[in-house]
N, CA, C and O atoms as CSV, one atom per row, in Angstrom:
chain,resi,resn,atom,element,x,y,z
A,1,MET,N,N,-27.179,233.428,53.440
A,1,MET,CA,C,-26.629,232.567,52.417
A,1,MET,C,C,-27.522,232.671,51.194
A,1,MET,O,O,-28.743,232.760,51.320
A,2,SER,N,N,-26.926,232.662,50.020
A,2,SER,CA,C,-27.712,232.692,48.789
A,2,SER,C,C,-27.199,231.631,47.841
A,2,SER,O,O,-26.040,231.221,47.902
A,3,VAL,N,N,-28.086,231.195,46.966
A,3,VAL,CA,C,-27.735,230.187,45.982
A,3,VAL,C,C,-28.330,230.607,44.648
A,3,VAL,O,O,-29.424,231.169,44.599
A,4,SER,N,N,-27.616,230.337,43.578
A,4,SER,CA,C,-28.115,230.640,42.244
A,4,SER,C,C,-28.807,229.417,41.695
A,4,SER,O,O,-28.385,228.287,41.940
A,5,ARG,N,N,-29.859,229.641,40.960
A,5,ARG,CA,C,-30.545,228.518,40.322
A,5,ARG,C,C,-31.300,229.005,39.104
A,5,ARG,O,O,-31.620,230.188,38.986
A,6,ARG,N,N,-31.577,228.097,38.214
A,6,ARG,CA,C,-32.403,228.358,37.044
A,6,ARG,C,C,-33.593,227.423,37.097
A,6,ARG,O,O,-33.483,226.283,37.549
A,7,GLY,N,N,-34.729,227.913,36.633
A,7,GLY,CA,C,-35.896,227.061,36.541
A,7,GLY,C,C,-36.519,226.794,37.891
A,7,GLY,O,O,-36.056,227.273,38.926
A,8,ASP,N,N,-37.600,226.004,37.848
A,8,ASP,CA,C,-38.263,225.659,39.092
A,8,ASP,C,C,-38.073,224.170,39.348
A,8,ASP,O,O,-37.343,223.500,38.618
A,9,ALA,N,N,-38.716,223.661,40.362
A,9,ALA,CA,C,-38.526,222.272,40.768
A,9,ALA,C,C,-38.948,221.290,39.688
A,9,ALA,O,O,-38.510,220.140,39.702
A,10,ASP,N,N,-39.800,221.721,38.740
A,10,ASP,CA,C,-40.222,220.838,37.665
A,10,ASP,C,C,-39.318,220.930,36.451
A,10,ASP,O,O,-39.552,220.262,35.444
A,11,GLY,N,N,-38.277,221.765,36.545
A,11,GLY,CA,C,-37.330,221.890,35.448
A,11,GLY,C,C,-37.710,222.935,34.415
A,11,GLY,O,O,-36.997,223.115,33.428
A,12,ASP,N,N,-38.832,223.631,34.626
A,12,ASP,CA,C,-39.253,224.659,33.682
A,12,ASP,C,C,-38.431,225.918,33.892
A,12,ASP,O,O,-38.030,226.231,35.013
A,13,GLN,N,N,-38.187,226.629,32.819
A,13,GLN,CA,C,-37.478,227.899,32.925
A,13,GLN,C,C,-38.445,228.951,33.435
A,13,GLN,O,O,-39.616,228.959,33.056
A,14,ARG,N,N,-37.965,229.831,34.285
A,14,ARG,CA,C,-38.776,230.913,34.826
A,14,ARG,C,C,-38.768,232.089,33.865
A,14,ARG,O,O,-37.821,232.296,33.107
A,15,GLU,N,N,-39.837,232.842,33.919
A,15,GLU,CA,C,-39.843,234.114,33.217
A,15,GLU,C,C,-38.897,235.032,33.969
A,15,GLU,O,O,-38.920,235.069,35.199
A,16,SER,N,N,-38.088,235.754,33.268
A,16,SER,CA,C,-37.150,236.647,33.938
A,16,SER,C,C,-37.127,237.981,33.224
A,16,SER,O,O,-37.901,238.237,32.301
A,17,SER,N,N,-36.227,238.812,33.673
A,17,SER,CA,C,-36.120,240.146,33.097
A,17,SER,C,C,-35.388,240.133,31.762
A,17,SER,O,O,-35.017,241.187,31.246
A,18,GLY,N,N,-35.176,238.939,31.197
A,18,GLY,CA,C,-34.481,238.853,29.936
A,18,GLY,C,C,-32.999,238.582,30.101
A,18,GLY,O,O,-32.296,238.374,29.112
A,19,SER,N,N,-32.524,238.580,31.297
A,19,SER,CA,C,-31.113,238.342,31.571
A,19,SER,C,C,-30.829,236.841,31.543
A,19,SER,O,O,-31.688,236.026,31.881
A,20,ASP,N,N,-29.619,236.494,31.137
A,20,ASP,CA,C,-29.212,235.096,31.158
A,20,ASP,C,C,-28.658,234.689,32.520
A,20,ASP,O,O,-28.252,233.542,32.704
A,21,GLU,N,N,-28.639,235.616,33.471
A,21,GLU,CA,C,-28.134,235.331,34.807
A,21,GLU,C,C,-29.140,234.452,35.546
A,21,GLU,O,O,-30.347,234.627,35.382
A,22,PRO,N,N,-28.657,233.506,36.359
A,22,PRO,CA,C,-29.574,232.664,37.129
A,22,PRO,C,C,-30.246,233.467,38.237
A,22,PRO,O,O,-29.731,234.494,38.681
A,23,ASP,N,N,-31.417,232.975,38.679
A,23,ASP,CA,C,-32.086,233.583,39.821
A,23,ASP,C,C,-31.218,233.356,41.045
A,23,ASP,O,O,-30.570,232.316,41.163
A,24,VAL,N,N,-31.199,234.314,41.952
A,24,VAL,CA,C,-30.478,234.162,43.213
A,24,VAL,C,C,-31.521,234.093,44.311
A,24,VAL,O,O,-32.388,234.960,44.411
A,25,VAL,N,N,-31.433,233.062,45.131
A,25,VAL,CA,C,-32.391,232.839,46.185
A,25,VAL,C,C,-31.688,232.968,47.520
A,25,VAL,O,O,-30.664,232.322,47.746
A,26,GLU,N,N,-32.222,233.795,48.411
A,26,GLU,CA,C,-31.681,233.924,49.759
A,26,GLU,C,C,-32.263,232.788,50.602
A,26,GLU,O,O,-33.467,232.534,50.575
A,27,VAL,N,N,-31.403,232.119,51.339
A,27,VAL,CA,C,-31.818,231.013,52.193
A,27,VAL,C,C,-31.560,231.426,53.635
A,27,VAL,O,O,-30.421,231.685,54.024
A,28,ALA,N,N,-32.633,231.484,54.427
A,28,ALA,CA,C,-32.486,231.819,55.847
A,28,ALA,C,C,-31.812,230.649,56.555
A,28,ALA,O,O,-32.087,229.488,56.252
A,29,ILE,N,N,-30.939,230.959,57.488
A,29,ILE,CA,C,-30.237,229.915,58.225
A,29,ILE,C,C,-30.997,229.632,59.517
A,29,ILE,O,O,-30.957,230.423,60.459
A,30,THR,N,N,-31.680,228.510,59.550
A,30,THR,CA,C,-32.355,227.996,60.735
A,30,THR,C,C,-31.924,226.539,60.869
A,30,THR,O,O,-31.051,226.084,60.132
A,31,ASP,N,N,-32.516,225.819,61.783
A,31,ASP,CA,C,-32.160,224.407,61.936
A,31,ASP,C,C,-32.923,223.513,60.958
A,31,ASP,O,O,-32.924,222.290,61.099
A,32,GLU,N,N,-33.569,224.126,59.972
A,32,GLU,CA,C,-34.282,223.356,58.949
A,32,GLU,C,C,-34.031,223.959,57.574
A,32,GLU,O,O,-34.109,225.174,57.389
A,33,LEU,N,N,-33.728,223.095,56.616
A,33,LEU,CA,C,-33.561,223.500,55.222
A,33,LEU,C,C,-34.576,222.728,54.398
A,33,LEU,O,O,-34.526,221.500,54.341
A,34,ASP,N,N,-35.498,223.441,53.759
A,34,ASP,CA,C,-36.525,222.812,52.919
A,34,ASP,C,C,-36.083,222.920,51.465
A,34,ASP,O,O,-35.956,224.018,50.923
A,35,LEU,N,N,-35.854,221.787,50.852
A,35,LEU,CA,C,-35.330,221.743,49.482
A,35,LEU,C,C,-36.419,221.605,48.412
A,35,LEU,O,O,-36.096,221.416,47.239
A,36,HIS,N,N,-37.670,221.694,48.779
A,36,HIS,CA,C,-38.737,221.467,47.808
A,36,HIS,C,C,-38.656,222.355,46.576
A,36,HIS,O,O,-39.079,221.931,45.501
A,37,THR,N,N,-38.140,223.546,46.688
A,37,THR,CA,C,-38.099,224.451,45.532
A,37,THR,C,C,-36.769,224.410,44.791
A,37,THR,O,O,-36.558,225.186,43.859
A,38,PHE,N,N,-35.884,223.530,45.186
A,38,PHE,CA,C,-34.567,223.454,44.558
A,38,PHE,C,C,-34.451,222.236,43.660
A,38,PHE,O,O,-35.119,221.222,43.865
A,39,LEU,N,N,-33.597,222.356,42.673
A,39,LEU,CA,C,-33.322,221.249,41.766
A,39,LEU,C,C,-32.238,220.349,42.356
A,39,LEU,O,O,-31.405,220.816,43.133
A,40,PRO,N,N,-32.240,219.069,41.998
A,40,PRO,CA,C,-31.198,218.175,42.511
A,40,PRO,C,C,-29.787,218.681,42.244
A,40,PRO,O,O,-28.894,218.464,43.062
A,41,ARG,N,N,-29.571,219.346,41.128
A,41,ARG,CA,C,-28.220,219.842,40.817
A,41,ARG,C,C,-27.789,220.960,41.763
A,41,ARG,O,O,-26.594,221.227,41.892
A,42,ASP,N,N,-28.755,221.628,42.436
A,42,ASP,CA,C,-28.435,222.676,43.400
A,42,ASP,C,C,-27.914,222.106,44.717
A,42,ASP,O,O,-27.192,222.787,45.446
A,43,VAL,N,N,-28.271,220.878,45.022
A,43,VAL,CA,C,-27.994,220.279,46.325
A,43,VAL,C,C,-26.499,220.150,46.604
A,43,VAL,O,O,-26.065,220.363,47.736
A,44,SER,N,N,-25.713,219.808,45.595
A,44,SER,CA,C,-24.284,219.569,45.825
A,44,SER,C,C,-23.534,220.809,46.303
A,44,SER,O,O,-22.485,220.688,46.936
A,45,SER,N,N,-24.055,221.998,46.009
A,45,SER,CA,C,-23.421,223.214,46.525
A,45,SER,C,C,-24.204,223.800,47.699
A,45,SER,O,O,-23.603,224.329,48.634
A,46,LEU,N,N,-25.515,223.715,47.666
A,46,LEU,CA,C,-26.350,224.314,48.710
A,46,LEU,C,C,-26.185,223.619,50.057
A,46,LEU,O,O,-25.991,224.288,51.072
A,47,VAL,N,N,-26.257,222.305,50.086
A,47,VAL,CA,C,-26.202,221.573,51.358
A,47,VAL,C,C,-24.871,221.790,52.086
A,47,VAL,O,O,-24.893,222.089,53.279
A,48,PRO,N,N,-23.723,221.655,51.432
A,48,PRO,CA,C,-22.471,221.921,52.154
A,48,PRO,C,C,-22.362,223.350,52.685
A,48,PRO,O,O,-21.890,223.557,53.803
A,49,GLU,N,N,-22.789,224.331,51.902
A,49,GLU,CA,C,-22.757,225.721,52.375
A,49,GLU,C,C,-23.659,225.894,53.587
A,49,GLU,O,O,-23.290,226.551,54.560
A,50,TYR,N,N,-24.844,225.298,53.521
A,50,TYR,CA,C,-25.789,225.369,54.631
A,50,TYR,C,C,-25.196,224.722,55.884
A,50,TYR,O,O,-25.267,225.299,56.969
A,51,LEU,N,N,-24.616,223.539,55.745
A,51,LEU,CA,C,-24.037,222.846,56.893
A,51,LEU,C,C,-22.875,223.624,57.499
A,51,LEU,O,O,-22.750,223.700,58.721
A,52,ASP,N,N,-22.031,224.196,56.660
A,52,ASP,CA,C,-20.914,225.011,57.157
A,52,ASP,C,C,-21.425,226.185,57.981
A,52,ASP,O,O,-20.903,226.474,59.058
A,53,GLU,N,N,-22.443,226.855,57.468
A,53,GLU,CA,C,-22.989,228.008,58.173
A,53,GLU,C,C,-23.678,227.584,59.472
A,53,GLU,O,O,-23.550,228.269,60.488
A,54,CYS,N,N,-24.396,226.482,59.452
A,54,CYS,CA,C,-25.042,225.977,60.673
A,54,CYS,C,C,-24.001,225.634,61.734
A,54,CYS,O,O,-24.174,225.960,62.909
A,55,ALA,N,N,-22.927,224.981,61.321
A,55,ALA,CA,C,-21.865,224.635,62.271
A,55,ALA,C,C,-21.228,225.908,62.832
A,55,ALA,O,O,-20.947,225.996,64.027
A,56,ARG,N,N,-21.006,226.886,61.962
A,56,ARG,CA,C,-20.426,228.153,62.401
A,56,ARG,C,C,-21.310,228.836,63.441
A,56,ARG,O,O,-20.811,229.472,64.370
A,57,ARG,N,N,-22.621,228.700,63.278
A,57,ARG,CA,C,-23.571,229.318,64.208
A,57,ARG,C,C,-23.831,228.466,65.445
A,57,ARG,O,O,-24.577,228.877,66.334
A,58,GLY,N,N,-23.229,227.297,65.509
A,58,GLY,CA,C,-23.348,226.478,66.707
A,58,GLY,C,C,-24.462,225.451,66.707
A,58,GLY,O,O,-24.712,224.824,67.737
A,59,PHE,N,N,-25.139,225.258,65.584
A,59,PHE,CA,C,-26.170,224.222,65.535
A,59,PHE,C,C,-25.515,222.851,65.640
A,59,PHE,O,O,-24.502,222.600,64.987
A,60,ARG,N,N,-26.068,221.979,66.436
A,60,ARG,CA,C,-25.555,220.617,66.558
A,60,ARG,C,C,-26.392,219.625,65.752
A,60,ARG,O,O,-25.908,218.561,65.365
A,61,GLU,N,N,-27.661,219.985,65.503
A,61,GLU,CA,C,-28.533,219.098,64.747
A,61,GLU,C,C,-29.432,219.936,63.851
A,61,GLU,O,O,-29.978,220.952,64.279
A,62,VAL,N,N,-29.580,219.503,62.603
A,62,VAL,CA,C,-30.436,220.192,61.640
A,62,VAL,C,C,-31.291,219.164,60.915
A,62,VAL,O,O,-30.983,217.973,60.893
A,63,ARG,N,N,-32.363,219.653,60.326
A,63,ARG,CA,C,-33.258,218.781,59.550
A,63,ARG,C,C,-33.292,219.289,58.126
A,63,ARG,O,O,-33.515,220.475,57.883
A,64,ILE,N,N,-33.070,218.392,57.191
A,64,ILE,CA,C,-33.131,218.731,55.771
A,64,ILE,C,C,-34.354,218.038,55.185
A,64,ILE,O,O,-34.454,216.811,55.196
A,65,VAL,N,N,-35.282,218.842,54.674
A,65,VAL,CA,C,-36.520,218.321,54.099
A,65,VAL,C,C,-36.321,218.183,52.595
A,65,VAL,O,O,-36.149,219.179,51.892
A,66,HIS,N,N,-36.346,216.954,52.106
A,66,HIS,CA,C,-36.143,216.701,50.686
A,66,HIS,C,C,-37.387,216.145,50.023
A,66,HIS,O,O,-37.438,216.052,48.797
A,67,GLY,N,N,-38.378,215.779,50.793
A,67,GLY,CA,C,-39.608,215.231,50.247
A,67,GLY,C,C,-39.493,213.738,50.001
A,67,GLY,O,O,-38.405,213.162,50.049
A,68,LYS,N,N,-40.623,213.132,49.739
A,68,LYS,CA,C,-40.668,211.678,49.557
A,68,LYS,C,C,-40.516,211.315,48.081
A,68,LYS,O,O,-39.611,210.559,47.730
A,69,GLY,N,N,-41.341,211.812,47.252
A,69,GLY,CA,C,-41.246,211.642,45.796
A,69,GLY,C,C,-40.559,210.379,45.316
A,69,GLY,O,O,-40.805,209.291,45.838
A,70,ARG,N,N,-39.700,210.525,44.323
A,70,ARG,CA,C,-38.966,209.390,43.746
A,70,ARG,C,C,-37.605,209.200,44.402
A,70,ARG,O,O,-36.890,208.256,44.065
A,71,GLY,N,N,-37.233,210.069,45.326
A,71,GLY,CA,C,-35.974,209.918,46.045
A,71,GLY,C,C,-34.782,210.586,45.397
A,71,GLY,O,O,-33.652,210.381,45.841
A,72,VAL,N,N,-34.996,211.379,44.362
A,72,VAL,CA,C,-33.890,212.030,43.664
A,72,VAL,C,C,-33.188,213.030,44.584
A,72,VAL,O,O,-31.963,213.009,44.705
A,73,LEU,N,N,-33.964,213.905,45.230
A,73,LEU,CA,C,-33.364,214.875,46.141
A,73,LEU,C,C,-32.730,214.176,47.345
A,73,LEU,O,O,-31.646,214.564,47.782
A,74,ARG,N,N,-33.384,213.165,47.876
A,74,ARG,CA,C,-32.838,212.434,49.024
A,74,ARG,C,C,-31.476,211.840,48.691
A,74,ARG,O,O,-30.543,211.949,49.487
A,75,ARG,N,N,-31.353,211.223,47.544
A,75,ARG,CA,C,-30.059,210.640,47.145
A,75,ARG,C,C,-28.992,211.722,46.982
A,75,ARG,O,O,-27.838,211.517,47.359
A,76,ALA,N,N,-29.370,212.864,46.426
A,76,ALA,CA,C,-28.414,213.969,46.272
A,76,ALA,C,C,-27.991,214.503,47.639
A,76,ALA,O,O,-26.820,214.821,47.846
A,77,VAL,N,N,-28.941,214.600,48.573
A,77,VAL,CA,C,-28.619,215.046,49.936
A,77,VAL,C,C,-27.678,214.054,50.601
A,77,VAL,O,O,-26.671,214.457,51.183
A,78,TYR,N,N,-27.986,212.765,50.524
A,78,TYR,CA,C,-27.131,211.746,51.148
A,78,TYR,C,C,-25.717,211.781,50.580
A,78,TYR,O,O,-24.745,211.633,51.320
A,79,ALA,N,N,-25.599,211.976,49.282
A,79,ALA,CA,C,-24.262,212.058,48.663
A,79,ALA,C,C,-23.491,213.258,49.217
A,79,ALA,O,O,-22.297,213.152,49.498
A,80,ALA,N,N,-24.165,214.394,49.374
A,80,ALA,CA,C,-23.513,215.588,49.931
A,80,ALA,C,C,-23.141,215.353,51.393
A,80,ALA,O,O,-22.068,215.769,51.830
A,81,LEU,N,N,-24.003,214.698,52.145
A,81,LEU,CA,C,-23.726,214.423,53.559
A,81,LEU,C,C,-22.552,213.461,53.712
A,81,LEU,O,O,-21.725,213.622,54.609
A,82,ASP,N,N,-22.484,212.472,52.843
A,82,ASP,CA,C,-21.393,211.489,52.905
A,82,ASP,C,C,-20.028,212.132,52.703
A,82,ASP,O,O,-19.027,211.634,53.219
A,83,ARG,N,N,-19.976,213.236,51.954
A,83,ARG,CA,C,-18.707,213.907,51.654
A,83,ARG,C,C,-18.364,215.033,52.625
A,83,ARG,O,O,-17.238,215.529,52.610
A,84,HIS,N,N,-19.301,215.442,53.460
A,84,HIS,CA,C,-19.082,216.642,54.269
A,84,HIS,C,C,-18.355,216.322,55.578
A,84,HIS,O,O,-18.791,215.450,56.329
A,85,PRO,N,N,-17.253,217.021,55.856
A,85,PRO,CA,C,-16.452,216.710,57.049
A,85,PRO,C,C,-17.121,217.063,58.379
A,85,PRO,O,O,-16.717,216.536,59.416
A,86,ARG,N,N,-18.113,217.921,58.383
A,86,ARG,CA,C,-18.776,218.302,59.638
A,86,ARG,C,C,-19.937,217.386,60.007
A,86,ARG,O,O,-20.536,217.554,61.069
A,87,VAL,N,N,-20.262,216.429,59.161
A,87,VAL,CA,C,-21.380,215.524,59.430
A,87,VAL,C,C,-20.888,214.364,60.284
A,87,VAL,O,O,-20.080,213.547,59.843
A,88,ALA,N,N,-21.392,214.306,61.521
A,88,ALA,CA,C,-21.061,213.198,62.416
A,88,ALA,C,C,-21.928,211.990,62.077
A,88,ALA,O,O,-21.448,210.856,62.067
A,89,SER,N,N,-23.213,212.240,61.797
A,89,SER,CA,C,-24.141,211.170,61.429
A,89,SER,C,C,-25.398,211.794,60.835
A,89,SER,O,O,-25.627,212.998,60.944
A,90,TYR,N,N,-26.204,210.947,60.207
A,90,TYR,CA,C,-27.511,211.388,59.740
A,90,TYR,C,C,-28.462,210.211,59.738
A,90,TYR,O,O,-28.050,209.054,59.652
A,91,ARG,N,N,-29.759,210.533,59.837
A,91,ARG,CA,C,-30.779,209.491,59.918
A,91,ARG,C,C,-32.103,210.023,59.374
A,91,ARG,O,O,-32.307,211.231,59.255
A,92,GLN,N,N,-32.972,209.112,59.056
A,92,GLN,CA,C,-34.317,209.485,58.643
A,92,GLN,C,C,-35.013,210.166,59.823
A,92,GLN,O,O,-34.850,209.757,60.972
A,93,ALA,N,N,-35.782,211.197,59.528
A,93,ALA,CA,C,-36.510,211.909,60.574
A,93,ALA,C,C,-37.599,211.008,61.171
A,93,ALA,O,O,-38.072,210.068,60.533
A,94,GLU,N,N,-37.974,211.319,62.397
A,94,GLU,CA,C,-39.104,210.631,63.023
A,94,GLU,C,C,-40.349,210.882,62.171
A,94,GLU,O,O,-40.408,211.863,61.430
A,95,GLU,N,N,-41.328,210.010,62.277
A,95,GLU,CA,C,-42.538,210.132,61.465
A,95,GLU,C,C,-43.198,211.503,61.635
A,95,GLU,O,O,-43.647,212.093,60.652
A,96,TRP,N,N,-43.263,212.011,62.853
A,96,TRP,CA,C,-43.894,213.306,63.123
A,96,TRP,C,C,-43.092,214.465,62.543
A,96,TRP,O,O,-43.613,215.573,62.415
A,97,ALA,N,N,-41.821,214.222,62.187
A,97,ALA,CA,C,-40.948,215.284,61.663
A,97,ALA,C,C,-40.676,215.119,60.169
A,97,ALA,O,O,-39.757,215.737,59.632
A,98,GLY,N,N,-41.461,214.299,59.507
A,98,GLY,CA,C,-41.301,214.146,58.059
A,98,GLY,C,C,-40.996,212.745,57.600
A,98,GLY,O,O,-41.046,212.463,56.402
A,99,GLY,N,N,-40.674,211.843,58.538
A,99,GLY,CA,C,-40.398,210.457,58.158
A,99,GLY,C,C,-39.325,210.379,57.084
A,99,GLY,O,O,-38.309,211.069,57.167
A,100,TRP,N,N,-39.544,209.545,56.080
A,100,TRP,CA,C,-38.534,209.371,55.037
A,100,TRP,C,C,-38.491,210.536,54.054
A,100,TRP,O,O,-37.767,210.476,53.060
A,101,GLY,N,N,-39.255,211.595,54.316
A,101,GLY,CA,C,-39.196,212.809,53.504
A,101,GLY,C,C,-38.252,213.851,54.069
A,101,GLY,O,O,-38.132,214.948,53.524
A,102,ALA,N,N,-37.573,213.510,55.171
A,102,ALA,CA,C,-36.642,214.452,55.793
A,102,ALA,C,C,-35.495,213.673,56.435
A,102,ALA,O,O,-35.644,212.509,56.808
A,103,THR,N,N,-34.367,214.333,56.552
A,103,THR,CA,C,-33.173,213.733,57.140
A,103,THR,C,C,-32.669,214.627,58.260
A,103,THR,O,O,-32.540,215.841,58.098
A,104,VAL,N,N,-32.386,214.004,59.407
A,104,VAL,CA,C,-31.838,214.723,60.555
A,104,VAL,C,C,-30.323,214.513,60.546
A,104,VAL,O,O,-29.844,213.381,60.469
A,105,VAL,N,N,-29.588,215.599,60.624
A,105,VAL,CA,C,-28.134,215.569,60.534
A,105,VAL,C,C,-27.539,216.042,61.851
A,105,VAL,O,O,-27.918,217.091,62.371
A,106,THR,N,N,-26.601,215.261,62.388
A,106,THR,CA,C,-25.849,215.667,63.568
A,106,THR,C,C,-24.501,216.179,63.100
A,106,THR,O,O,-23.785,215.501,62.362
A,107,LEU,N,N,-24.163,217.388,63.538
A,107,LEU,CA,C,-22.922,218.034,63.128
A,107,LEU,C,C,-21.871,217.924,64.219
A,107,LEU,O,O,-22.198,217.886,65.406
A,108,THR,N,N,-20.617,217.875,63.819
A,108,THR,CA,C,-19.522,217.938,64.786
A,108,THR,C,C,-19.383,219.388,65.240
A,108,THR,O,O,-19.675,220.305,64.473
A,109,PRO,N,N,-18.950,219.600,66.453
A,109,PRO,CA,C,-18.798,220.977,66.929
A,109,PRO,C,C,-17.771,221.738,66.095
A,109,PRO,O,O,-16.779,221.170,65.640
A,110,SER,N,N,-18.023,223.018,65.906
A,110,SER,CA,C,-17.098,223.887,65.189
A,110,SER,C,C,-15.926,224.210,66.099
A,110,SER,O,O,-16.118,224.458,67.289
A,111,SER,N,N,-14.711,224.210,65.555
A,111,SER,CA,C,-13.554,224.501,66.393
A,111,SER,C,C,-13.070,225.918,66.208
A,111,SER,O,O,-12.099,226.327,66.844
């Protein structure tokens, strides 16, 4: 899976080859998605694509790491989870797994 993005997590523009095309980032599909390098605006497309692919691969539970910070990424993740049809439930991760800096998502089985 890949996602296009501009700039870094602080909103700064990256040096590029001079092209106006956004950077394309390959995201490995595992049971964990770390959003630390993504912008909140990336979440609305990245999280649903990630969840669809995880469900397709048979994952029943995944962890999304959004960090603690000011909660901007967490709110964007929750909004995406609330709209996604494959999300059965979600909860804050256990303290040892990131606490309020990560969300554990239970997916409905793929049909």
